[in-house]
Backbone and ligand atoms as CSV (ligand in chain L), in Angstrom:
chain,resi,resn,atom,element,x,y,z
A,1,VAL,N,N,72.406,104.185,67.136
A,1,VAL,CA,C,73.683,103.442,67.147
A,1,VAL,C,C,74.859,104.402,67.307
A,2,THR,N,N,74.819,105.482,66.544
A,2,THR,CA,C,75.967,106.401,66.553
A,2,THR,C,C,76.312,106.922,67.962
A,3,PRO,N,N,75.288,107.417,68.744
A,3,PRO,CA,C,75.634,107.903,70.084
A,3,PRO,C,C,76.282,106.832,70.960
A,4,ARG,N,N,75.817,105.577,70.805
A,4,ARG,CA,C,76.397,104.516,71.643
A,4,ARG,C,C,77.877,104.317,71.354
A,5,ILE,N,N,78.182,104.361,70.035
A,5,ILE,CA,C,79.593,104.186,69.655
A,5,ILE,C,C,80.436,105.311,70.257
A,6,THR,N,N,79.894,106.548,70.156
A,6,THR,CA,C,80.624,107.695,70.685
A,6,THR,C,C,80.894,107.507,72.185
A,7,THR,N,N,79.857,107.063,72.911
A,7,THR,CA,C,80.008,106.867,74.350
A,7,THR,C,C,81.109,105.848,74.646
A,8,SER,N,N,81.074,104.720,73.912
A,8,SER,CA,C,82.058,103.687,74.241
A,8,SER,C,C,83.469,104.164,73.887
A,9,ARG,N,N,83.569,104.978,72.827
A,9,ARG,CA,C,84.904,105.526,72.516
A,9,ARG,C,C,85.400,106.398,73.662
A,10,HIS,N,N,84.454,107.223,74.172
A,10,HIS,CA,C,84.831,108.097,75.294
A,10,HIS,C,C,85.312,107.288,76.480
A,11,SER,N,N,84.579,106.193,76.777
A,11,SER,CA,C,84.985,105.439,77.966
A,11,SER,C,C,86.304,104.710,77.717
A,12,LEU,N,N,86.548,104.322,76.466
A,12,LEU,CA,C,87.855,103.701,76.174
A,12,LEU,C,C,88.982,104.693,76.409
A,13,VAL,N,N,88.753,105.925,75.958
A,13,VAL,CA,C,89.773,106.961,76.161
A,13,VAL,C,C,90.000,107.166,77.661
A,14,ALA,N,N,88.882,107.186,78.418
A,14,ALA,CA,C,88.989,107.384,79.870
A,14,ALA,C,C,89.805,106.257,80.502
A,15,ILE,N,N,89.534,105.014,80.072
A,15,ILE,CA,C,90.264,103.874,80.631
A,15,ILE,C,C,91.756,103.987,80.281
A,16,ALA,N,N,92.018,104.338,79.001
A,16,ALA,CA,C,93.416,104.458,78.571
A,16,ALA,C,C,94.145,105.510,79.395
A,17,LEU,N,N,93.479,106.647,79.632
A,17,LEU,CA,C,94.114,107.716,80.421
A,17,LEU,C,C,94.371,107.250,81.847
A,18,ALA,N,N,93.392,106.521,82.409
A,18,ALA,CA,C,93.545,106.038,83.777
A,18,ALA,C,C,94.733,105.084,83.865
A,19,LEU,N,N,94.844,104.194,82.870
A,19,LEU,CA,C,95.962,103.243,82.876
A,19,LEU,C,C,97.292,103.968,82.754
A,20,ALA,N,N,97.335,104.949,81.828
A,20,ALA,CA,C,98.576,105.696,81.632
A,20,ALA,C,C,98.981,106.376,82.941
A,21,GLY,N,N,97.999,106.928,83.650
A,21,GLY,CA,C,98.262,107.581,84.932
A,21,GLY,C,C,98.892,106.609,85.918
A,22,HIS,N,N,98.352,105.380,85.944
A,22,HIS,CA,C,98.885,104.362,86.847
A,22,HIS,C,C,100.335,104.041,86.550
A,23,VAL,N,N,100.637,103.904,85.243
A,23,VAL,CA,C,102.003,103.563,84.844
A,23,VAL,C,C,102.961,104.647,85.321
A,24,VAL,N,N,102.587,105.920,85.089
A,24,VAL,CA,C,103.476,107.018,85.474
A,24,VAL,C,C,103.672,107.034,86.994
A,25,VAL,N,N,102.576,106.919,87.740
A,25,VAL,CA,C,102.678,106.928,89.200
A,25,VAL,C,C,103.520,105.746,89.670
A,26,GLY,N,N,103.290,104.577,89.050
A,26,GLY,CA,C,104.043,103.381,89.420
A,26,GLY,C,C,105.530,103.567,89.214
A,27,MET,N,N,105.904,104.180,88.085
A,27,MET,CA,C,107.327,104.379,87.801
A,27,MET,C,C,107.945,105.299,88.843
A,28,ALA,N,N,107.244,106.391,89.134
A,28,ALA,CA,C,107.809,107.378,90.046
A,28,ALA,C,C,108.010,106.782,91.435
A,29,SER,N,N,107.049,105.991,91.900
A,29,SER,CA,C,107.163,105.517,93.276
A,29,SER,C,C,108.062,104.288,93.378
A,30,SER,N,N,108.175,103.502,92.282
A,30,SER,CA,C,108.979,102.291,92.408
A,30,SER,C,C,110.470,102.598,92.297
A,31,SER,N,N,110.830,103.729,91.692
A,31,SER,CA,C,112.263,103.986,91.521
A,31,SER,C,C,112.913,104.316,92.871
A,32,GLU,N,N,112.194,104.976,93.802
A,32,GLU,CA,C,112.742,105.315,95.130
A,32,GLU,C,C,114.133,105.917,95.000
A,33,ALA,N,N,114.257,106.782,94.026
A,33,ALA,CA,C,115.589,107.218,93.643
A,33,ALA,C,C,115.933,108.586,94.188
A,34,GLN,N,N,114.991,109.206,94.882
A,34,GLN,CA,C,115.176,110.596,95.243
A,34,GLN,C,C,115.418,110.743,96.739
A,35,ASP,N,N,116.137,111.818,97.078
A,35,ASP,CA,C,116.280,112.147,98.486
A,35,ASP,C,C,115.148,113.107,98.828
A,36,ARG,N,N,114.117,112.612,99.512
A,36,ARG,CA,C,112.904,113.401,99.765
A,36,ARG,C,C,113.141,114.515,100.789
A,37,SER,N,N,114.311,114.507,101.439
A,37,SER,CA,C,114.569,115.575,102.401
A,37,SER,C,C,115.017,116.854,101.685
A,38,LEU,N,N,115.331,116.745,100.390
A,38,LEU,CA,C,115.792,117.917,99.642
A,38,LEU,C,C,114.607,118.678,99.067
A,39,PRO,N,N,114.779,119.996,98.821
A,39,PRO,CA,C,113.667,120.756,98.232
A,39,PRO,C,C,113.294,120.217,96.852
A,40,GLU,N,N,112.019,120.372,96.509
A,40,GLU,CA,C,111.451,119.861,95.255
A,40,GLU,C,C,112.314,120.212,94.035
A,41,ARG,N,N,112.774,121.470,93.955
A,41,ARG,CA,C,113.490,121.876,92.739
A,41,ARG,C,C,114.861,121.217,92.617
A,42,TRP,N,N,115.315,120.551,93.670
A,42,TRP,CA,C,116.615,119.875,93.642
A,42,TRP,C,C,116.416,118.358,93.616
A,43,ARG,N,N,115.281,117.974,93.027
A,43,ARG,CA,C,114.995,116.546,92.821
A,43,ARG,C,C,114.790,116.320,91.341
A,44,ALA,N,N,115.394,115.261,90.823
A,44,ALA,CA,C,115.297,114.984,89.385
A,44,ALA,C,C,113.862,114.650,89.008
A,45,PRO,N,N,113.413,115.111,87.831
A,45,PRO,CA,C,112.101,114.667,87.342
A,45,PRO,C,C,112.106,113.137,87.197
A,46,ALA,N,N,110.924,112.513,87.355
A,46,ALA,CA,C,110.837,111.048,87.313
A,46,ALA,C,C,111.437,110.476,86.030
A,47,SER,N,N,111.292,111.225,84.927
A,47,SER,CA,C,111.802,110.719,83.649
A,47,SER,C,C,113.321,110.556,83.683
A,48,TRP,N,N,113.991,111.357,84.492
A,48,TRP,CA,C,115.441,111.234,84.651
A,48,TRP,C,C,115.797,110.207,85.700
A,49,ALA,N,N,115.055,110.227,86.801
A,49,ALA,CA,C,115.401,109.368,87.935
A,49,ALA,C,C,115.435,107.893,87.542
A,50,GLY,N,N,114.629,107.518,86.525
A,50,GLY,CA,C,114.560,106.115,86.124
A,50,GLY,C,C,115.706,105.660,85.237
A,51,ARG,N,N,116.596,106.571,84.836
A,51,ARG,CA,C,117.654,106.165,83.900
A,51,ARG,C,C,118.775,105.395,84.586
A,52,VAL,N,N,119.339,104.482,83.832
A,52,VAL,CA,C,120.432,103.659,84.342
A,52,VAL,C,C,121.711,104.115,83.642
A,53,ASN,N,N,122.813,104.078,84.371
A,53,ASN,CA,C,124.089,104.489,83.781
A,53,ASN,C,C,124.445,103.559,82.618
A,54,PRO,N,N,124.559,104.102,81.396
A,54,PRO,CA,C,124.829,103.235,80.244
A,54,PRO,C,C,126.195,102.556,80.313
A,55,VAL,N,N,127.094,103.052,81.152
A,55,VAL,CA,C,128.401,102.399,81.275
A,55,VAL,C,C,128.529,101.652,82.609
A,56,ALA,N,N,127.373,101.327,83.206
A,56,ALA,CA,C,127.390,100.652,84.513
A,56,ALA,C,C,128.166,99.328,84.466
A,57,GLY,N,N,128.166,98.676,83.326
A,57,GLY,CA,C,128.866,97.386,83.219
A,57,GLY,C,C,130.322,97.507,82.811
A,58,ARG,N,N,130.875,98.727,82.867
A,58,ARG,CA,C,132.259,98.962,82.407
A,58,ARG,C,C,133.119,99.551,83.525
A,59,PRO,N,N,133.427,98.766,84.556
A,59,PRO,CA,C,134.234,99.302,85.669
A,59,PRO,C,C,135.587,99.847,85.211
A,60,ASP,N,N,136.057,99.387,84.047
A,60,ASP,CA,C,137.330,99.880,83.518
A,60,ASP,C,C,137.279,101.370,83.178
A,61,LEU,N,N,136.067,101.915,83.018
A,61,LEU,CA,C,135.944,103.342,82.672
A,61,LEU,C,C,135.953,104.245,83.904
A,62,ALA,N,N,135.937,103.653,85.099
A,62,ALA,CA,C,135.893,104.458,86.320
A,62,ALA,C,C,137.156,105.308,86.481
A,63,ALA,N,N,138.292,104.790,86.015
A,63,ALA,CA,C,139.547,105.550,86.153
A,63,ALA,C,C,139.463,106.864,85.368
A,64,GLY,N,N,138.828,106.828,84.188
A,64,GLY,CA,C,138.628,108.058,83.415
A,64,GLY,C,C,137.706,109.006,84.157
A,65,GLY,N,N,136.704,108.452,84.831
A,65,GLY,CA,C,135.781,109.251,85.624
A,65,GLY,C,C,136.503,109.912,86.791
A,66,ARG,N,N,137.443,109.194,87.359
A,66,ARG,CA,C,138.224,109.748,88.475
A,66,ARG,C,C,139.013,110.971,88.018
A,67,LYS,N,N,139.579,110.881,86.820
A,67,LYS,CA,C,140.352,111.989,86.268
A,67,LYS,C,C,139.465,113.236,86.147
A,68,VAL,N,N,138.284,113.040,85.578
A,68,VAL,CA,C,137.348,114.162,85.439
A,68,VAL,C,C,136.987,114.689,86.827
A,69,PHE,N,N,136.732,113.786,87.754
A,69,PHE,CA,C,136.354,114.202,89.105
A,69,PHE,C,C,137.437,115.081,89.735
A,70,LEU,N,N,138.695,114.638,89.618
A,70,LEU,CA,C,139.785,115.399,90.237
A,70,LEU,C,C,139.935,116.773,89.573
A,71,GLU,N,N,139.675,116.834,88.269
A,71,GLU,CA,C,139.800,118.108,87.559
A,71,GLU,C,C,138.639,119.061,87.838
A,72,ARG,N,N,137.430,118.505,87.935
A,72,ARG,CA,C,136.225,119.342,87.913
A,72,ARG,C,C,135.470,119.432,89.230
A,73,CYS,N,N,135.628,118.444,90.076
A,73,CYS,CA,C,134.740,118.326,91.234
A,73,CYS,C,C,135.478,118.379,92.570
A,74,ALA,N,N,136.736,117.940,92.564
A,74,ALA,CA,C,137.450,117.748,93.829
A,74,ALA,C,C,137.661,119.053,94.581
A,75,ASN,N,N,137.754,120.183,93.861
A,75,ASN,CA,C,137.989,121.442,94.564
A,75,ASN,C,C,136.851,121.780,95.526
A,76,CYS,N,N,135.661,121.299,95.247
A,76,CYS,CA,C,134.545,121.511,96.171
A,76,CYS,C,C,134.200,120.260,96.985
A,77,HIS,N,N,134.199,119.110,96.337
A,77,HIS,CA,C,133.742,117.884,97.024
A,77,HIS,C,C,134.888,117.101,97.666
A,78,ALA,N,N,136.135,117.601,97.578
A,78,ALA,CA,C,137.338,116.958,98.119
A,78,ALA,C,C,137.769,115.779,97.238
A,79,ALA,N,N,139.057,115.513,97.222
A,79,ALA,CA,C,139.622,114.482,96.338
A,79,ALA,C,C,139.016,113.111,96.618
A,80,ASP,N,N,138.654,112.859,97.879
A,80,ASP,CA,C,138.062,111.551,98.199
A,80,ASP,C,C,136.529,111.615,98.166
A,81,ALA,N,N,135.996,112.728,97.649
A,81,ALA,CA,C,134.553,112.926,97.427
A,81,ALA,C,C,133.740,113.031,98.717
A,82,THR,N,N,134.416,113.142,99.868
A,82,THR,CA,C,133.676,113.210,101.129
A,82,THR,C,C,133.181,114.627,101.436
A,83,GLY,N,N,133.577,115.584,100.586
A,83,GLY,CA,C,132.997,116.925,100.683
A,83,GLY,C,C,133.554,117.776,101.797
A,84,PHE,N,N,133.408,119.094,101.648
A,84,PHE,CA,C,133.648,120.027,102.740
A,84,PHE,C,C,132.864,121.296,102.474
A,85,GLY,N,N,132.714,122.132,103.486
A,85,GLY,CA,C,131.893,123.325,103.331
A,85,GLY,C,C,130.467,122.934,102.976
A,86,HIS,N,N,129.928,123.613,101.958
A,86,HIS,CA,C,128.544,123.329,101.566
A,86,HIS,C,C,128.449,122.142,100.614
A,87,ALA,N,N,129.575,121.698,100.071
A,87,ALA,CA,C,129.537,120.600,99.094
A,87,ALA,C,C,129.418,119.264,99.835
A,88,PRO,N,N,128.341,118.527,99.571
A,88,PRO,CA,C,128.081,117.334,100.381
A,88,PRO,C,C,129.035,116.173,100.092
A,89,ASP,N,N,129.054,115.249,101.030
A,89,ASP,CA,C,129.799,114.001,100.924
A,89,ASP,C,C,129.098,113.119,99.886
A,90,LEU,N,N,129.770,112.912,98.742
A,90,LEU,CA,C,129.135,112.154,97.657
A,90,LEU,C,C,129.256,110.646,97.874
A,91,THR,N,N,130.013,110.238,98.895
A,91,THR,CA,C,130.131,108.808,99.203
A,91,THR,C,C,129.094,108.384,100.249
A,92,SER,N,N,128.355,109.370,100.785
A,92,SER,CA,C,127.413,109.056,101.870
A,92,SER,C,C,126.231,108.236,101.359
A,93,ALA,N,N,125.625,107.497,102.248
A,93,ALA,CA,C,124.459,106.684,101.882
A,93,ALA,C,C,123.344,107.565,101.340
A,94,ARG,N,N,123.196,108.764,101.903
A,94,ARG,CA,C,122.120,109.663,101.457
A,94,ARG,C,C,122.257,109.985,99.968
A,95,VAL,N,N,123.484,110.202,99.515
A,95,VAL,CA,C,123.695,110.494,98.097
A,95,VAL,C,C,123.714,109.198,97.284
A,96,GLN,N,N,124.413,108.202,97.790
A,96,GLN,CA,C,124.593,106.965,97.017
A,96,GLN,C,C,123.293,106.210,96.783
A,97,ARG,N,N,122.311,106.410,97.645
A,97,ARG,CA,C,121.082,105.648,97.418
A,97,ARG,C,C,120.185,106.309,96.363
A,98,GLN,N,N,120.559,107.480,95.890
A,98,GLN,CA,C,119.828,108.083,94.768
A,98,GLN,C,C,120.232,107.360,93.478
A,99,SER,N,N,119.309,107.332,92.524
A,99,SER,CA,C,119.557,106.562,91.301
A,99,SER,C,C,120.617,107.228,90.418
A,100,ASP,N,N,121.188,106.443,89.514
A,100,ASP,CA,C,122.136,106.982,88.528
A,100,ASP,C,C,121.536,108.182,87.816
A,101,GLY,N,N,120.282,108.006,87.371
A,101,GLY,CA,C,119.631,109.053,86.588
A,101,GLY,C,C,119.424,110.322,87.403
A,102,ALA,N,N,119.061,110.165,88.683
A,102,ALA,CA,C,118.838,111.332,89.539
A,102,ALA,C,C,120.147,112.099,89.725
A,103,LEU,N,N,121.237,111.382,89.945
A,103,LEU,CA,C,122.526,112.042,90.143
A,103,LEU,C,C,123.021,112.669,88.837
A,104,PHE,N,N,122.791,111.967,87.729
A,104,PHE,CA,C,123.176,112.510,86.424
A,104,PHE,C,C,122.467,113.841,86.181
A,105,TRP,N,N,121.184,113.861,86.500
A,105,TRP,CA,C,120.399,115.086,86.320
A,105,TRP,C,C,120.978,116.224,87.166
A,106,LYS,N,N,121.356,115.910,88.408
A,106,LYS,CA,C,121.894,116.949,89.293
A,106,LYS,C,C,123.219,117.495,88.790
A,107,VAL,N,N,124.084,116.586,88.333
A,107,VAL,CA,C,125.387,117.023,87.833
A,107,VAL,C,C,125.194,117.859,86.567
A,108,SER,N,N,124.228,117.474,85.740
A,108,SER,CA,C,123.992,118.179,84.479
A,108,SER,C,C,123.326,119.525,84.706
A,109,THR,N,N,122.375,119.577,85.619
A,109,THR,CA,C,121.582,120.779,85.846
A,109,THR,C,C,122.280,121.748,86.783
A,110,GLY,N,N,122.892,121.195,87.828
A,110,GLY,CA,C,123.487,122.034,88.856
A,110,GLY,C,C,122.420,122.704,89.702
A,111,ASN,N,N,122.861,123.371,90.742
A,111,ASN,CA,C,121.946,124.106,91.606
A,111,ASN,C,C,122.630,125.430,91.937
A,112,ALA,N,N,122.444,126.387,91.036
A,112,ALA,CA,C,123.157,127.651,91.129
A,112,ALA,C,C,122.908,128.354,92.464
A,113,TYR,N,N,121.693,128.179,93.035
A,113,TYR,CA,C,121.355,128.847,94.303
A,113,TYR,C,C,122.281,128.408,95.430
A,114,LYS,N,N,122.752,127.138,95.327
A,114,LYS,CA,C,123.513,126.564,96.433
A,114,LYS,C,C,124.975,126.334,96.090
A,115,GLY,N,N,125.409,126.797,94.915
A,115,GLY,CA,C,126.823,126.703,94.591
A,115,GLY,C,C,127.255,125.446,93.874
A,116,MET,N,N,126.305,124.640,93.383
A,116,MET,CA,C,126.669,123.483,92.558
A,116,MET,C,C,126.544,123.896,91.094
A,117,PRO,N,N,127.699,123.985,90.386
A,117,PRO,CA,C,127.623,124.443,88.991
A,117,PRO,C,C,126.944,123.412,88.080
A,118,THR,N,N,126.556,123.855,86.872
A,118,THR,CA,C,126.052,122.915,85.873
A,118,THR,C,C,127.239,122.335,85.100
A,119,PHE,N,N,127.133,121.036,84.796
A,119,PHE,CA,C,128.185,120.404,83.993
A,119,PHE,C,C,127.628,119.884,82.680
A,120,SER,N,N,126.574,120.557,82.186
A,120,SER,CA,C,125.975,120.130,80.921
A,120,SER,C,C,126.947,120.324,79.759
A,121,PHE,N,N,127.988,121.137,79.975
A,121,PHE,CA,C,128.964,121.354,78.897
A,121,PHE,C,C,129.909,120.165,78.733
A,122,LEU,N,N,130.010,119.310,79.750
A,122,LEU,CA,C,130.842,118.109,79.614
A,122,LEU,C,C,130.111,117.105,78.723
A,123,PRO,N,N,130.819,116.378,77.871
A,123,PRO,CA,C,130.139,115.344,77.088
A,123,PRO,C,C,129.398,114.379,78.020
A,124,GLU,N,N,128.212,113.948,77.580
A,124,GLU,CA,C,127.400,113.043,78.411
A,124,GLU,C,C,128.211,111.855,78.902
A,125,ALA,N,N,129.022,111.299,78.001
A,125,ALA,CA,C,129.801,110.103,78.350
A,125,ALA,C,C,130.695,110.385,79.550
A,126,GLN,N,N,131.250,111.602,79.625
A,126,GLN,CA,C,132.125,111.950,80.758
A,126,GLN,C,C,131.324,112.069,82.046
A,127,ARG,N,N,130.103,112.613,81.943
A,127,ARG,CA,C,129.267,112.745,83.150
A,127,ARG,C,C,128.916,111.365,83.698
A,128,TRP,N,N,128.578,110.424,82.789
A,128,TRP,CA,C,128.259,109.061,83.251
A,128,TRP,C,C,129.498,108.406,83.849
A,129,GLN,N,N,130.660,108.693,83.269
A,129,GLN,CA,C,131.900,108.105,83.788
A,129,GLN,C,C,132.196,108.597,85.202
A,130,VAL,N,N,131.958,109.889,85.428
A,130,VAL,CA,C,132.183,110.434,86.773
A,130,VAL,C,C,131.281,109.711,87.776
A,131,LEU,N,N,130.036,109.484,87.371
A,131,LEU,CA,C,129.105,108.804,88.279
A,131,LEU,C,C,129.536,107.366,88.515
A,132,LEU,N,N,130.055,106.741,87.472
A,132,LEU,CA,C,130.581,105.376,87.628
A,132,LEU,C,C,131.686,105.372,88.681
A,133,TYR,N,N,132.549,106.375,88.596
A,133,TYR,CA,C,133.630,106.500,89.574
A,133,TYR,C,C,133.062,106.695,90.987
A,134,LEU,N,N,132.058,107.583,91.103
A,134,LEU,CA,C,131.472,107.844,92.426
A,134,LEU,C,C,130.831,106.576,92.997
A,135,ARG,N,N,130.232,105.762,92.125
A,135,ARG,CA,C,129.633,104.496,92.579
A,135,ARG,C,C,130.695,103.550,93.124
A,136,SER,N,N,131.898,103.676,92.600
A,136,SER,CA,C,132.957,102.759,93.024
A,136,SER,C,C,133.506,103.149,94.400
A,137,MET,N,N,133.047,104.318,94.893
A,137,MET,CA,C,133.541,104.816,96.178
A,137,MET,C,C,132.527,104.485,97.265
A,138,SER,N,N,133.022,103.944,98.345
A,138,SER,CA,C,132.144,103.909,99.503
A,138,SER,C,C,132.884,104.710,100.561
A,139,ARG,N,N,132.223,105.057,101.625
A,139,ARG,CA,C,132.851,105.923,102.624
A,139,ARG,C,C,134.212,105.361,103.057
A,140,GLY,N,N,135.238,106.179,102.890
A,140,GLY,CA,C,136.563,105.784,103.343
A,140,GLY,C,C,137.273,104.792,102.441
A,141,ALA,N,N,136.647,104.380,101.329
A,141,ALA,CA,C,137.291,103.419,100.441
A,141,ALA,C,C,138.473,104.086,99.742
A,142,PRO,N,N,139.551,103.341,99.501
A,142,PRO,CA,C,140.688,103.957,98.827
A,142,PRO,C,C,140.331,104.338,97.392
A,143,LEU,N,N,140.980,105.367,96.877
A,143,LEU,CA,C,140.734,105.804,95.505
A,143,LEU,C,C,141.280,104.767,94.524
A,144,ILE,N,N,140.707,104.723,93.343
A,144,ILE,CA,C,141.228,103.875,92.271
A,144,ILE,C,C,142.520,104.508,91.763
A,145,ARG,N,N,143.547,103.736,91.604
A,145,ARG,CA,C,144.829,104.305,91.146
A,145,ARG,C,C,145.146,103.810,89.737
L,1,HEC,C1,C,131.960,125.109,93.003
L,1,HEC,C2,C,131.804,123.969,93.897
L,1,HEC,C3,C,131.331,122.659,93.284
L,1,HEC,C4,C,131.865,121.970,92.229
L,1,HEC,C5,C,133.055,122.351,91.348
L,1,HEC,C6,C,131.085,120.737,92.102
L,1,HEC,N1,N,130.100,120.719,93.071
L,1,HEC,FE1,FE,128.697,119.249,93.303
L,1,HEC,N2,N,127.807,120.353,94.753
L,1,HEC,C7,C,128.276,121.549,95.261
L,1,HEC,C8,C,127.353,122.023,96.268
L,1,HEC,C9,C,127.509,123.297,97.081
L,1,HEC,C10,C,126.303,121.085,96.333
L,1,HEC,C11,C,125.050,121.135,97.230
L,1,HEC,C12,C,123.906,121.718,96.442
L,1,HEC,C13,C,122.588,121.628,97.184
L,1,HEC,O1,O,122.456,120.814,98.099
L,1,HEC,O2,O,121.680,122.356,96.829
L,1,HEC,C14,C,126.624,120.039,95.379
L,1,HEC,C15,C,125.831,118.929,95.145
L,1,HEC,C16,C,126.187,117.865,94.320
L,1,HEC,C17,C,125.413,116.664,94.134
L,1,HEC,C18,C,124.054,116.379,94.782
L,1,HEC,C19,C,124.212,115.656,96.089
L,1,HEC,C20,C,122.897,115.536,96.837
L,1,HEC,O3,O,122.805,116.098,97.931
L,1,HEC,O4,O,121.962,114.914,96.339
L,1,HEC,C21,C,126.111,115.860,93.285
L,1,HEC,C22,C,125.709,114.478,92.821
L,1,HEC,C23,C,127.305,116.570,92.931
L,1,HEC,N3,N,127.321,117.792,93.563
L,1,HEC,C24,C,128.261,116.083,92.079
L,1,HEC,C25,C,129.302,116.858,91.558
L,1,HEC,C26,C,130.176,116.417,90.502
L,1,HEC,C27,C,130.151,115.037,89.876
L,1,HEC,C28,C,131.007,117.457,90.213
L,1,HEC,C29,C,132.041,117.534,89.143
L,1,HEC,C30,C,131.643,117.189,87.793
L,1,HEC,C31,C,130.661,118.535,91.125
L,1,HEC,N4,N,129.624,118.132,91.905
L,1,HEC,C32,C,131.303,119.764,91.163
L,1,HEC,C33,C,129.410,122.208,94.879
L,1,HEC,C34,C,130.223,121.870,93.804
């Protein structure tokens, strides 16, 4: 009897692991949050890519995000966020179709090799606000005043 119980426990563990694997793979592929044309190290881990902006329902906070953007980001990405030099256009479809969480990760982590600083020193709430502001921008859309 004992060996049989051991075997069935093993197979239960195997099934559980297989299911867990499916869930993780499912999450990563269903989020479609990443720009696959970018190098691997400049893509948010799946655990980040799935996050939603906690202030997404607060458009009133975008003006505060704009202030942070003009202070911290505009010197490289331009005041209207369309970018210049190596700093990309943050209003472009390529950037905008990435998830909130993926963009949050990029702003927080930065990419020192390519000249994007880390902004992990900014309070999280401010980083989410900046992203809220960027979401409110579409190409050529007027700035929030
Ligand atoms: C010193 C210049 C500089 C500043 C300041 C800066 N960036 Fe960047 N940023 C860059 C560069 C250069 C890249 C491109 C990095 C790459 O592609 O590897 C980039 C990339 C990004 C990306 C990724 C876009 C993509 O291609 O997926 C986001 C999002 C971003 N910046 C947001 C911000 C925000 C928000 C701020 C302000 C809090 C900011 N940046 C400040 C230079 C800057």
